[in-house]
Structures are given as C-alpha cells and as structure tokens.
N, C-alpha and C positions, 0 to 999 in steps of 0.2 A: 763341407766334403757334400752332403746329397745336392748342393745344389751347383759345383762345379762338374759332378756325373752329369746330371742334368742337363751342362752346356753341350755333352754330346748327343744328345738327340732331340736338337729343335726341333718345334712343330712352328708349321707353315699355315696361313691363310690368306686369299685373296677375296678382297670385295670388291667388288663393281655396283656402282646404283644412280642412279639419278634424283633420291632422297636425301637432302639436306639433313635432317635426325638418323640418318642410315648411318652417313657418313660420319656424324658427330659422334656414336656409340660404335664406331667401328675399331676404337683401340680399348683393348682391354684393359680395364680395373681404372680408366681415365674419367674424368666426370666432365662434360663439354656440351657448351649451344655455340650453334652457328649460325650465323645471322647472313644472309645474302646481300652482296651491298650492285653489284652491277647485274645490269640487264640479262636476262636469255636463260635456258634449261640447264638446268645445275648436272654435271656430272664429276663424279668422283670414281675415283679407286685408291684402295688402300690394302698392302702387301705385305705381310705383317711375319715374324716370325718370333714366338715364344720357346724362353730355353732356360729354367727354374727361375731366379733373379733378374732373368735379361732379358727384357723385349728390346726388337728394333724391328723401321717400318719404313717403307718408303710408302708416303700419301702425295697424291695427285687430287688438285680441283680445278676444276675448270672456268670459275668466276672470283669476283675478289668478295671475301670473306672477311666477317667480324669475329674471331672466334674466342671465348670466353674458355680456359683449359685449367686443369687440376690434375697432376698426377697422382696414384696411387701412393699411400702413404711409405715414410719412411723411404723412400726413394729419389733418383738424382734423375733429370731431362735433359739430354742434349741433342739440338737439333739444330742441322746444318742445310742450309739452303742449295738445292741445286746451282751449280756455276752460271753465271749470265741470264740471271732469270731481271723481272723489273723491282722495283724494292718492297720487300717484308718491313712490318715494324711487329717488334718487341715492347708493349706498356711503353707505344708512343714514339720507342728509337730504332732508326735504320737499324736493321742487322748487316754489316758491314761485309763486302766481299768475301775477305777470306775472315770468317769470323765464326765462331761460334755461341750461339744461343745456349743458355743454362738456367734453369730453373729447380729449386729442390721441391719436396711438397710442402713446405711448412705455409704458401699463401700461392694463391694462384694465380693466374697470369693471362696476358692478351696479344694476341692475335691479330695484326692487319694481312691478311696474304693477297698479292695480283693475282688477274685472271694466268691462267696457264701454268700452274703453279707447283711446285712440286720439291718435297723435303725431306730430308732422310730422319730418322728421328732415333735414340739409342736411349731406355731406362732402364737402369741400373739399380736395383738395393742397396742400400746402404752397406748394408752389412760386406758384401759380395763384392761392392766397389774394393771397400777397405781389403777385405781378404786380398783380389789381385793387385791391390797396389805394395801391400806387404811383400808379394814373390816377387813383384818389379822394385823393388826398395826404392817404392817411393813415399815416401811422407805426407801420409794426407791430414796431417795436424797444419801443415803450413798449405793446405790445400781447402782447408777448414769456412771459408768464405766462397764457395763453390756455390752459386744461385743468390751469392747475395747483388752480385752486375747481373745485367742480362744478358751480357756478351763478352767473351774473349775473344783475343786474333790469335790465330795459328800463319804461321806463315804457307805459299802456295804449295808447295808438294806436300806439309801434311796434309792439306783439305781434300785436295788430289788422290790423295795414298788411303783415306776415311772413305771418299764416295765411290772411290773403286772398290773397293770393299764389301762396303753397302751395298752396292750395285749387283753385284756375283752374290751374294747373300739373299737379294731380296726376288733377282731375276735370274735361277741357276740355269746355267744352260743342260745340265745331265740330272736329273733330278736324285741320280744315285754319286753325285760327286761326294767324298768325304767333306763333312761339313766341318772338321774339327780343326782343319790349318786355319781357313779363314775364321773363323772365330776367336782364335789365338791372332790373328793377325791383329784382328778390330781392337779386340781389349788391348793390343799392347801401342797399336796406335794413337787408341783414345788415350790412354793412358800419358804416353810421350808427349801429346799436345796440351795438357793439362797445365795452366797457368801455375807461377808459384808465388805470384802474391797479386794483389789487388793493382789494376790499371788505372793510373787516371786518365785513361784514353777514353775510357766507357762512363767514367766518374757523372753525374748528373750535373749539368750545369745552371746556373741561377734562371736561365733562360727558360732551360727546357722544365724547370719545376714552377716558376711562373703559369706556363702553357698549359702544362699538364694538369695544373689546380685550375685553371679556365674550365676548361673541359670536363675535370670532374665533380664540380660545382656543379654545372648544367645537369649532368646525367645524374646526382646526387638528388638536385629537385626533383625531376621528372620521374625518379622512382619512388618519388612521395606524392606527387598530386593526380589528380585522376587521368587519366590517358585518354578519355574523350574532349576533352579540352581542346584545342587549336591554341598556338601559341605561334606567336611573330618573332621574326628576330629583334627588335626592338625589347619584346620581354626576357630573350634569352638575354640580351646584351645586362638588362637592369639585374637579371638572375646573378649572371658571372661578373656584376658590376666592372668593366670594359665596354670600351668602344666595337662598334660594330666591325670595325677593321680587327682589331684584336682578336674579338671574337672567331671571326672569318679565317683568321693567319693560325691562331692556336688550335682549333677542328684540322687544317687544312698537314699542318705538320704532325699534329699527334696521330690521327687519324684518317690524314690522306684525302678527305672528302670537305667538304662545307658543311656545315651544322645543320641545316634545312634537310639537306639531304640525307645526310647520315640518320637522324631521326625519324623522316618519314620512312626508308629502308627498315630501320627498327620495329616500327610499328605497324607495317606490311608483313614482316617475318612474325610479329606476333601474331596477328590475322591469320596467317598462313598454317603456325602451330593450335591453334584455336581449332580452326576449321575440320586440320585432321584427327580431333580428338574431341568434336562437339558432341552433344545431347541430340538426341531428336527431335527436341520445340525448341532450339535452340536453329534460327535461321542466318543464312550470309549478310542479311543487313542488320540484322542484332548485334553479331559479330563485328562486321564493320562499326558501327555507328560506336558500338563502345571503345575499340581505339582511335576513335576523331575523326573518321571516315565518313560522311555527313552525305555527301554527294554519291548516288550509288552508280552512276555513269563515268564520274572520273576517277570513283573507288577501282571500280572493276578495267576502267581503262589501266590503271598505274600497278594495277596485282599484276594483268597479264605482259605487261612492257616487264617488270622484274623477274617475274618469276617461268613467263613462255608459258602457262596456261592463262585458264580463267579460275575464278573462284570456286564455281560449279562445279568446272572437272575437277577441281583438287578435293573439294568435297565428295563428289563419287567416286574417287579412285580410291579415298578415304573408308566411304562403307564397303566398297568389296573384299576391300583387306578385313 
C-alpha cells in the first residue's frame, strides 16, 4: 500500500551532460557502462520520474553508443524507442518499430543505440507489477516469461499511447498538473500491452546464435589477454574460428560496425575512463600504451576524432573537477 501511495507523489529530475560517465550514472540504481562508437562531442539528457517502486524516464543520446546495462534487483525494465529513428539493438537483435524491449534483473543486457536517439524506459518492482496486475485482473503467472525474450510486439495504437503518456509525464507542460491520472493511464496501457505467451517471432534463430557466438568468443578472448598487444583481423578470425567475411558480417549484424572499429573504440573509451581517474604519476603516454596505442601522434588524432577533444583536455577537465 505504501508503494501505491508513493505513486501519487512523483519525484522529478533532469540531467544534461557532455560526460558519458555522468550519463551512464544518471539512472537511479542502475549499473551501466557506456562506450562511444561514433565521432564527435557527446551530449546527453535524462528526464526521469521516481514514484515508489516505479521509475520511468526519457533518455536522449547524441552519438552511437555501446551500453552494458543492469537494472536494480527484483525489477522489470520496459524500453520503448521513440518512433522513426535509426536501428537500435538489444543483445544483438534489432528492436522492431512496434516492439517493446524487456529485461528482468536476473541478467545484464547490451544495447547498441544510434546517433540522435531517444528511448523511454519504465522500471517496475516485481511485487508492484504483480499487485497492479492483480487489480486489472491480469494473470502474471501467464506472463512469467517477461524478460526471457528481448522484446515483444505491440500494435501501433498501443505504442503511440504509451509514448504519448510517457512524453507527457517526462515533459510536463504544467508542473502543477495532477500526476495521478497519467500514472494510472501509464500502468493500464503497459499492462494491456503485455504479451500472453512467448512469441516465435522473436525466438533466437540458429544463424543469430552463431553470429552472437562469434562476437562473444572474440570479446571473451580479448577480456583475458593483455590490452597493450595489437591484434589483426587474421588473429581475430583464428580466435573465432571463422573466415574474415563471417567475422565481419557477425560484428556488423550483432554490433552494427566492423570488428576493428568496435574494438578500437572500446580501447579508446578505456583510455578516456583511465584519464579521468588517473594518478599524479601517470602520464597520457603510459595510459595510452597500456591500452595498445604506441604511436602518440596517431593516438591523439584518433582520440580527438572520436571524442571531440584531445587527451590533455580530458585530463585537465578531470583534474579541475
């Protein structure tokens, strides 16, 4: 009952930032790490509302990102990409136009989001979701598969209704508007859209599983090897036990870019994180070489191209903060 009363007193917060780490930390009780993949200076905005055991938000990001995400315990997340945007992927699967991404807290998930991307999110405590479902006469036992599949389809009217309500809640025209009505609308619209059974449409195909396995094999190997060692396409092919063409296709379909571009971007993001938390006796050259960037001039050019600022500028801003 306490949680349902809290639904009447939403707490609102807006975050705008040029810092990727601040953006990743912007969602309450999430564990996230963002990596920037496309070039340029990042900008992000989060408008979130917390109401007891229910959180919802609108998140905008300016550049292509790789996101590792883990929601808070005993909760379920529903992700609704704004209509008419470029492709977004969850665990390597393209989120369809009229589909809602869904994950529970039992495991982390991975998003690849495009440039100029907005997504609405709803996170509900499982107990609150169960209680609200009971009120609507919806048997959640039949929906126990929520989060097993990465997404479920809704019709265009359901999608439009959910996005309209979320837009009103996260961008209120009048701060004095009574929030109870749209909150009720939101929970009712969400519960009405829940699937009644697992969909064969979004079951993992053998070809998807094979491509995902190729990508995971390469990433698992790289997570265990020394980061300062350069690696070639031929070596990646040998690690994955596939041809160059299969490796390229697997990365492009699962992650949306080539293997070398993706791995290089990840290492540059690691350099950036280390620069922001570096010790006094650590130099830019030390940090860059640790992550495999031995040519100082080329490293600086690549870094500035990706992030829109030089390594020394990142370091100076970190020390100022």
